N, C-alpha and C positions, 0 to 999 in steps of 0.2 A: 693768652695770646700765643705763647710758645707751643702749646698743645695744638692750637689751630694751624700754626705754621708747619709743624711736623706732620699733621694729618694731611695738609695740602701737598707736602713733598711726597708723602707715601702714595697718595692718589695719583700724582703726576707720574711717579715711577711705574705704577701698575698700568696706567694708560699707555705709557711709552712701550712697555713690554708687549701689551696686547697689539698695539699698532705694528710693532716690529714683527710679531708672529704672522699677522695678516699680510704684511708687505712681503715677507720672505716666502710665504705660501703662494702668493700671486707670481712671484718671480720664478719659483720652481715649477709652477704648473700643477701643484699637488691637488688643487681643487678640481681637477679633471680626473674622473675615474679612468683607470686603464681598462682596456676592453679585449676580450677574446671572442672571435667569431668562429663558430663551428658550422661548417657548410657541408651538406651531403655531397659525397663524391659524384662528379658528373655535371653539377650545376655550373652553367655559364650565364652571361648576360647580367641583367640588373637584379640586385637583391635590395630589399628595403627592411628597415627596422622601424616599426610604428610604435611610438611611445605613449605612455599614459592610457593604455587600453584596459578597461575594467575586465574585458573578456580575454585578456592576453595571458601569456604564460607568467607565472610568478617570478619574482626576482631570483636570480641564481648567481652565485659567486664561485670563483675558482682561483686560489692563490692570491686573494685580495683584488681580483679583477672581475669586472662584469663579464658574465658568460652569456653570450647570445647563441642559443642552439637553433639555427635556422631550419625551419621545416623544408620538406621537399618542394614546396611551392616557391621558395626563394623569398617569402614574405614572413616576417616574424612580428606578431603582435605581442608586446611585452608590457608588464606593469611598471617597468622602470620609467622614471621621468627622463626627459631628454638630458643628455650629457653635455651641457653647455659650458662655455668658458673658452679659454685660449691658452696656448702654450708659448711661453716666452723663451728665447734662446739667449742665455747669458754669454756663451762663448761665440766668437765670430769664426765659423768654420765653413761658411758658404752653404750651397744647396746640399752637398754631401752630408754635412752635419745635421741639417734640418731633417733630411730623410731618415737618418739613423735615429734621431730623437722621436720622430713620429712613429717609427717602427717599435719603439719602446712602449708606446701608449696604445697601439692597435696591432693585433696579431691575428692572422687568418689561417685556418687549417681546413683541409678537406677531412671528412670523417667517414667512418663506415656506418652500417645500419644501426650499430649500438652507440653511435656518437663517440667513438674512440678515434683520435687523430691518426691519420695515415700519411698525410703529406702537408708540409707548410707551403702556403701560397705566397708568392712574391708580392709584397705590398709597396706601392708607389703612390704617395700623396698626389692628388689632382691639383696641380697649380699651373700647368702649361707646358710648352714644348721643352723647356729646360730640364724637365724631369724624365723625359723619354729615355735618357741615357741609363736610367736605373731599371728599365724594363728588361725582362729576360725573353729573348726571342725564341727560346726552346721550351717554354712552359706557360702555364696559366698565370696571368698577373691579375692583381686587383687594384683598382684605383678609386679614390674618393677621400674625403676628409671628414672631420667630425662636424661639418656644417649641418645645421638643423634647419629644415624648411617646413613650411605648412602648405597643405594643399587640400582640395576637396572637390566634390562633384555636384555640389548644390544640396546634397542630402547628408553626406558624411564629410567630416573634417578630421584630418590627421596631422600629427607632427612626426616627421621621419628623418632618418639619415639614410642615404642611398649610396650604393657602391656598384661598380661594374667589373665583372670578371670576364677576361678575354684572353685568347691565346696569341702569343707573339709580341713583338715590340712596336707594332703600329697601332696607335690609339686613334679611333674615330671619335672625335669630341662630340659629334652630333648625337652619339648614343648615350652620352652622359646627360640625360634630361631629367632633372630632379622634380620638376613641377607638373609638366604636361603628361599626365597619365593617359594611356590608351585604354580602349575597352578591354583589351586583353589584360592590362595591368589591374584594372578594377575587378576583373573576374578572379584574378589571383588573390587580390585582397579579400574578396568576399569568401573565397574557398581556401583561405590561407593555411588551414590545418589539414587539407585533404588533396588539393591540386598538386599534380606531379609536373613540375617545371622541367625536369630532366628529359621528358619526352620530346621537348622542343629541339633538343640538341642531338638526338639519336639519328643516325644515318638510315 
């Protein structure tokens, strides 16, 4: 009987340790992979990461973070699964603290033709007007969160994360359309590894 009691105590301790690890992991947000976005210099407008694509680029990591090397189409098909989850904030620091925390988990860079970073892009999570104060009026900004959406055209179905790159501190929320893809968007998806989205922004 004593052995049975000791065994029960040991099992309970192990269970508590496992639950504690899981709980702390959820609080810290460590179950969300950190992400690096390498974007060809000159791209503006919408970029999309399409997950779970068998014909997509193999998974790539850099410094423990997911590395998304966005093609010149602005659309990346990747073999990564969607990066789902949520980020909790232990400290109460208002919007400024939340923005800084999100910037730890997602970083965006313009890169040259060899995918070497040349400039960091100012990232502001998309949550509404209160975040406009963190936009830089003198450079390219990028907005969006790790929200994952599904969309299709009746033939193809995808799971994606979408972001918007734009110049200045005025954000047109109508342009942040995650689901309703245009014919042009579908053309970019079809030709994701060859289409040059930069041409759209040349004068």
